[in-house]
MIVO-316981 format. One record per residue (C-alpha): x, y, z; residue number from 1; residue in one letter. Coordinates in Angstrom, 3 decimals. Layout:
u|v|w|resi|resn
X|Y|Z|NUM|A
...
//
This chain:
u|v|w|resi|resn
-12.072|19.306|-11.007|1|X
-9.427|19.029|-13.135|2|X
-6.546|16.465|-12.528|3|X
-3.191|17.664|-12.573|4|X
-1.106|16.300|-15.020|5|X
2.596|15.134|-15.129|6|X
4.706|17.602|-17.260|7|X
6.206|15.471|-20.398|8|X
9.920|14.592|-19.637|9|X
9.752|15.274|-16.123|10|X
10.880|12.055|-14.136|11|X
7.951|10.781|-12.216|12|X
10.433|10.415|-9.065|13|X
12.324|13.224|-7.516|14|X
15.756|13.592|-8.582|15|X
17.153|12.730|-5.207|16|X
15.193|9.354|-5.160|17|X
16.196|8.732|-8.627|18|X
19.965|8.873|-8.205|19|X
19.312|6.989|-4.707|20|X
17.905|3.960|-6.717|21|X
20.818|4.025|-9.246|22|X
23.579|4.115|-6.475|23|X
21.753|1.357|-4.608|24|X
21.335|-1.123|-7.433|25|X
24.679|-0.373|-8.442|26|X
26.091|-0.974|-4.799|27|X
24.146|-4.288|-4.738|28|X
25.583|-5.369|-7.882|29|X
29.128|-4.469|-7.337|30|X
28.965|-5.964|-3.725|31|X
27.624|-9.244|-4.975|32|X
30.180|-9.357|-7.855|33|X
33.036|-8.855|-5.576|34|X
31.310|-11.819|-3.038|35|X
30.798|-14.239|-5.901|36|X
34.206|-13.430|-7.568|37|X
32.741|-13.107|-11.158|38|X
31.121|-10.025|-13.155|39|X
29.224|-12.316|-15.387|40|X
26.396|-13.733|-13.344|41|X
24.871|-10.455|-12.374|42|X
26.068|-8.658|-15.490|43|X
22.518|-8.394|-16.757|44|X
21.197|-6.666|-13.672|45|X
23.687|-3.497|-14.196|46|X
23.351|-3.431|-17.922|47|X
19.491|-3.202|-17.655|48|X
19.754|-0.190|-15.439|49|X
19.759|2.558|-18.020|50|X
16.556|0.867|-19.626|51|X
14.677|1.226|-16.289|52|X
16.133|4.918|-16.232|53|X
14.712|5.619|-19.709|54|X
11.131|4.795|-18.468|55|X
11.283|6.966|-15.463|56|X
13.358|9.810|-15.998|57|X
14.442|12.395|-18.534|58|X
16.922|11.958|-21.421|59|X
19.513|13.610|-19.374|60|X
19.022|11.304|-16.304|61|X
19.255|8.426|-18.761|62|X
22.414|9.472|-20.322|63|X
23.982|10.037|-16.872|64|X
22.937|6.441|-15.499|65|X
24.214|5.034|-18.725|66|X
27.722|6.920|-18.620|67|X
27.656|5.694|-14.720|68|X
26.999|2.125|-15.431|69|X
29.731|2.144|-18.060|70|X
32.290|3.295|-15.595|71|X
30.968|0.947|-12.861|72|X
31.166|-2.233|-15.371|73|X
34.684|-1.102|-16.713|74|X
36.017|-0.693|-13.215|75|X
34.359|-3.830|-11.661|76|X
35.790|-6.056|-14.553|77|X
39.278|-4.415|-14.052|78|X
39.324|-4.861|-10.232|79|X
38.191|-8.257|-10.764|80|X
41.038|-8.976|-13.031|81|X
39.047|-10.261|-16.007|82|X
40.986|-10.594|-19.454|83|X
41.249|-7.537|-21.899|84|X
38.529|-9.064|-24.446|85|X
36.145|-9.603|-21.616|86|X
36.557|-5.857|-20.357|87|X
36.205|-4.572|-24.037|88|X
33.154|-6.818|-24.488|89|X
31.566|-5.833|-21.147|90|X
32.313|-1.982|-21.469|91|X
31.159|-1.878|-25.535|92|X
27.943|-4.115|-24.793|93|X
27.271|-1.805|-21.789|94|X
27.647|1.209|-23.948|95|X
25.542|0.309|-26.697|96|X
22.813|-0.579|-24.469|97|X
23.031|2.744|-22.664|98|X
22.898|4.455|-26.082|99|X
19.774|2.408|-26.966|100|X
18.341|3.391|-23.561|101|X
18.896|7.210|-24.408|102|X
17.355|6.950|-27.807|103|X
14.219|5.139|-26.176|104|X
13.890|7.664|-23.494|105|X
14.153|10.463|-26.261|106|X
11.547|8.586|-28.137|107|X
9.200|8.392|-25.005|108|X
9.523|11.874|-24.006|109|X
8.555|13.216|-27.508|110|X
5.496|10.946|-27.575|111|X
4.328|12.375|-24.133|112|X
4.797|15.748|-25.530|113|X
2.605|14.797|-28.473|114|X
-0.026|13.206|-26.278|115|X
0.149|16.225|-23.776|116|X
-0.328|18.680|-26.646|117|X
-3.209|16.635|-28.005|118|X
-4.926|16.364|-24.643|119|X
-4.468|20.092|-23.915|120|X
-5.934|20.989|-27.324|121|X
-8.972|18.453|-26.421|122|X
-9.499|19.649|-22.973|123|X
-9.754|23.390|-24.442|124|X
-12.150|22.190|-26.883|125|X
-14.223|20.560|-24.009|126|X
-14.417|23.652|-21.963|127|X
-15.767|25.294|-25.104|128|X
-18.498|22.711|-25.841|129|X
-19.111|21.580|-22.214|130|X
-20.067|24.547|-19.823|131|X
-17.929|24.562|-16.655|132|X
-19.453|23.926|-13.349|133|X
-20.607|25.258|-10.927|134|X
-22.371|28.053|-12.335|135|X
-24.264|30.566|-10.213|136|X
-26.837|32.972|-11.057|137|X
-29.193|35.429|-8.909|138|X
-31.732|32.606|-8.513|139|X
-30.112|28.941|-9.019|140|X
-26.942|27.364|-8.386|141|X
-25.963|24.645|-10.729|142|X
-23.385|21.911|-10.335|143|X
-22.845|18.480|-12.123|144|X
-20.860|15.551|-13.109|145|X
-19.939|14.896|-16.780|146|X
-17.948|11.941|-17.639|147|X
-17.803|10.111|-21.223|148|X
-17.502|6.361|-21.088|149|X
-14.363|6.772|-23.179|150|X
-12.273|9.121|-20.989|151|X
-9.741|10.109|-23.562|152|X
-12.541|11.563|-26.141|153|X
-13.568|14.273|-23.108|154|X
-16.785|14.602|-25.348|155|X
-19.719|12.031|-25.484|156|X
-23.093|11.563|-26.809|157|X
-24.559|12.967|-23.551|158|X
-24.860|16.959|-23.193|159|X
-26.053|19.468|-21.085|160|X
-26.328|23.338|-21.544|161|X
-27.586|26.094|-18.995|162|X
-28.443|29.661|-20.586|163|X
-29.574|32.421|-18.447|164|X
-31.676|34.479|-20.433|165|X
-34.141|37.475|-20.507|166|X
-36.923|34.704|-20.799|167|X
-35.686|32.726|-17.912|168|X
-33.185|30.286|-17.252|169|X
-33.244|27.447|-20.026|170|X
-31.763|24.032|-19.132|171|X
-31.053|21.129|-21.635|172|X
-29.802|17.763|-20.706|173|X
-29.870|15.303|-23.734|174|X
-28.708|11.785|-25.044|175|X
-27.602|11.187|-28.748|176|X
-28.920|7.580|-29.747|177|X
-25.521|5.584|-30.373|178|X
-21.984|6.099|-29.670|179|X
-18.668|7.271|-31.437|180|X
-18.149|10.143|-33.632|181|X
-21.283|10.385|-35.456|182|X
-23.092|10.631|-32.066|183|X
-21.095|13.521|-31.170|184|X
-21.417|15.375|-34.138|185|X
-25.159|15.333|-33.645|186|X
-24.647|16.414|-29.859|187|X
-22.692|19.335|-31.240|188|X
-25.517|20.384|-33.358|189|X
-27.884|20.154|-30.891|190|X
-25.818|22.249|-28.538|191|X
-25.366|24.985|-30.774|192|X
-29.057|24.960|-31.828|193|X
-29.892|25.286|-28.014|194|X
-27.475|28.065|-27.547|195|X
-29.039|30.165|-30.208|196|X
-32.720|29.408|-29.408|197|X
-32.848|29.869|-25.998|198|X
-31.821|33.417|-26.150|199|X
-33.879|34.060|-29.514|200|X
-37.105|32.239|-28.548|201|X
-39.526|33.851|-26.268|202|X
-41.229|30.212|-25.572|203|X
-40.036|26.904|-24.222|204|X
-42.148|25.254|-27.296|205|X
-40.044|27.635|-29.733|206|X
-36.683|26.372|-28.466|207|X
-37.593|22.584|-28.358|208|X
-39.019|23.253|-32.205|209|X
-35.587|24.743|-33.165|210|X
-33.896|21.624|-31.652|211|X
-36.161|19.388|-33.663|212|X
-35.317|21.228|-36.820|213|X
-31.447|21.079|-36.139|214|X
-31.812|17.229|-35.522|215|X
-33.684|16.780|-38.916|216|X
-31.189|18.945|-40.816|217|X
-28.532|16.751|-39.126|218|X
-29.944|13.561|-39.992|219|X
-30.824|14.605|-43.830|220|X
-26.898|15.553|-43.948|221|X
-26.244|11.691|-42.353|222|X
-28.447|10.128|-45.022|223|X
-26.683|11.915|-47.820|224|X
-23.102|10.571|-46.752|225|X
-24.206|7.355|-45.908|226|X
-24.276|7.749|-42.030|227|X
-27.256|6.560|-40.009|228|X
-30.105|8.774|-39.025|229|X
-30.340|9.323|-35.082|230|X
-32.819|10.714|-32.347|231|X
-32.152|12.405|-29.296|232|X
-33.728|12.132|-26.178|233|X
-33.856|15.507|-24.296|234|X
-35.329|17.291|-21.458|235|X
-35.948|20.988|-21.751|236|X
-36.699|23.318|-18.834|237|X
-37.598|26.986|-18.221|238|X
-36.858|28.232|-14.730|239|X
-38.590|31.526|-14.104|240|X
-38.403|33.718|-10.889|241|X
-41.581|32.120|-9.710|242|X
-41.650|28.720|-7.787|243|X
-42.810|26.849|-11.145|244|X
-41.052|25.289|-13.867|245|X
-42.028|24.949|-17.390|246|X
-40.686|21.505|-18.718|247|X
-41.015|19.729|-22.385|248|X
-39.857|15.954|-22.108|249|X
-38.589|14.597|-25.384|250|X
-38.348|10.732|-24.257|251|X
-36.174|11.840|-21.702|252|X
-35.919|10.571|-17.763|253|X
-38.131|12.875|-15.851|254|X
-36.075|14.904|-13.149|255|X
-36.068|14.387|-9.323|256|X
-37.060|17.187|-6.770|257|X
-35.263|16.775|-3.412|258|X
-36.909|19.153|-0.672|259|X
-37.535|18.735|3.080|260|X
-35.419|15.565|3.632|261|X
-37.222|13.612|0.734|262|X
-36.679|13.124|-2.907|263|X
-38.980|11.952|-5.626|264|X
-39.127|12.048|-9.399|265|X
-41.420|14.706|-10.922|266|X
-44.601|13.235|-12.740|267|X
-44.467|14.952|-16.201|268|X
-46.795|12.359|-17.767|269|X
-46.255|10.627|-20.973|270|X
-43.060|11.839|-22.745|271|X
-43.068|13.039|-26.027|272|X
-41.174|11.686|-28.972|273|X
-37.391|12.040|-29.032|274|X
-36.085|14.845|-31.167|275|X
-35.981|13.941|-34.929|276|X
-39.172|11.911|-34.575|277|X
-41.891|14.673|-34.572|278|X
-42.830|13.727|-38.148|279|X
-43.801|10.257|-37.180|280|X
-46.768|11.474|-34.898|281|X
-49.655|14.047|-35.004|282|X
-49.312|14.688|-31.182|283|X
-47.653|18.163|-30.309|284|X
-45.296|18.483|-27.720|285|X
-47.116|19.983|-24.581|286|X
-45.424|21.843|-22.014|287|X
-45.722|20.359|-18.527|288|X
-45.313|22.605|-15.068|289|X
-44.026|21.460|-11.782|290|X
-43.190|23.281|-8.476|291|X
-39.433|24.030|-7.573|292|X
-39.709|26.264|-4.579|293|X
-36.765|27.899|-3.006|294|X
-34.437|25.876|-0.955|295|X
-35.287|22.723|-3.165|296|X
-33.047|20.838|-5.437|297|X
-33.561|19.715|-8.993|298|X
-31.509|16.578|-10.239|299|X
-31.554|15.767|-14.253|300|X
-29.416|13.139|-15.457|301|X
-28.990|10.914|-18.625|302|X
-29.566|7.087|-18.786|303|X
-25.931|6.433|-18.123|304|X
-26.722|6.763|-14.522|305|X
-30.166|4.954|-13.761|306|X
-29.221|2.268|-16.499|307|X
-25.795|1.549|-14.910|308|X
-25.592|-2.062|-13.431|309|X
-23.518|-3.565|-10.864|310|X
-21.388|-6.962|-11.446|311|X
-24.623|-8.980|-10.830|312|X
-26.643|-7.065|-13.438|313|X
-28.728|-5.091|-11.144|314|X
-29.814|-1.513|-12.277|315|X
-28.478|1.672|-10.046|316|X
-31.099|2.593|-7.769|317|X
-31.023|6.461|-7.969|318|X
-34.269|6.861|-6.536|319|X
-33.772|5.167|-3.441|320|X
-30.126|6.627|-3.198|321|X
-31.406|10.233|-3.544|322|X
-33.874|9.719|-0.621|323|X
-31.134|8.373|1.569|324|X
-28.939|11.947|0.861|325|X
-32.008|14.123|0.665|326|X
-31.035|15.530|4.052|327|X
-27.424|16.250|2.891|328|X
-26.273|19.587|1.718|329|X
-26.632|19.792|-2.293|330|X
-23.456|21.386|-2.875|331|X
-21.681|17.694|-3.190|332|X
-24.552|15.842|-4.460|333|X
-23.359|15.371|-8.083|334|X
-20.046|14.330|-6.911|335|X
-21.427|11.957|-4.260|336|X
-23.573|10.170|-6.783|337|X
-20.352|9.845|-9.393|338|X
-18.941|8.464|-6.488|339|X
-21.313|6.043|-5.550|340|X
-22.085|5.019|-9.213|341|X
-18.318|4.030|-9.513|342|X
-18.466|1.860|-6.549|343|X
-21.870|0.368|-7.589|344|X
-20.516|-0.616|-10.912|345|X
-17.072|-1.522|-9.831|346|X
-15.462|0.854|-12.158|347|X
-15.701|3.093|-14.979|348|X
-19.386|3.455|-16.505|349|X
-19.871|1.612|-19.524|350|X
-22.025|4.540|-20.970|351|X
-21.845|8.197|-20.824|352|X
-22.942|10.088|-17.934|353|X
-24.330|13.668|-17.382|354|X
-25.706|14.850|-14.199|355|X
-27.148|18.406|-13.216|356|X
-28.043|19.661|-9.714|357|X
-30.024|22.823|-9.807|358|X
-30.748|24.604|-6.179|359|X
-33.272|27.018|-6.108|360|X
-31.789|29.692|-3.626|361|X
-33.963|30.905|-0.795|362|X
-35.382|34.429|-1.407|363|X
-33.726|37.193|0.871|364|X
-36.327|39.130|2.677|365|X
-35.923|42.682|2.791|366|X
-34.770|44.159|6.098|367|X
-36.765|46.966|7.991|368|X
-35.163|50.267|7.113|369|X
//
């Protein structure tokens, strides 16, 4: 769920609270000045009020606070009978500090507006790159969690995609070797290739071959530009209307099936080599099949989940956690795993996290007419 962002330039505190705070600080300083009989001892407390306003409010509010402080300081020094030079110096210094506070607030607001525009553009780009979830088709409900290790990037080296084609629902979850912008570039190449091949290729092996070629081309380009070559671990599924799923595992984590209050990892056998490394072996990638009946839930994830560690260095026990949640409704499973993962690690993940849950809908029986 997208988090609501504060509009740039809008005060974080409501206007009544902001005004009340200014008046309260002013009243306290003036009262203490009257009691102590001097305006010098507590003078810094009042002249810094515009600086506080510049960090919390708008430019107008900061300007109003500055003007108010100038009037209060001038009135206080006059009431306390200060010398003329002291009056002019106090009012002038307060006015200068108020002008600087307004300038600082204007700079802050402009920076916030710039950051907000960049984040809005990045969010729009993320929606184009990473498919929004949940997603529902006639046979399968898809939900998930996507969390790059660096939150401000919005897109990481882990990726997923779901394509409902005439050949069946094709699902990809993958993890690019390494981090940073080069890894993200490879991830975008793989996503683009999958989105085309999933609709074009009649077989799952054809889809994986297209992904392999795209990674090889990307590595060739990387070598020419001095970048390191990368491989990609991937799990590609073909979910048809029957109760069986085809899978090709390219060095990725096998999925989990949750059914009838139990959860277990699917035995796909020995995984094939990751994408980009097919030339290193003569063994072809083979298609594995496993049962995915109506009412069951399939969970796919990257190693950002299974290799997450707590402060003591213990790996996250995904299988055990899933068995504890197997009897719960699957609608919130991805969010439950994400919240439990943050609690387990004690904060933000150190690696990108991608997690998908796919629930096979129970088939409706035709009513007697």
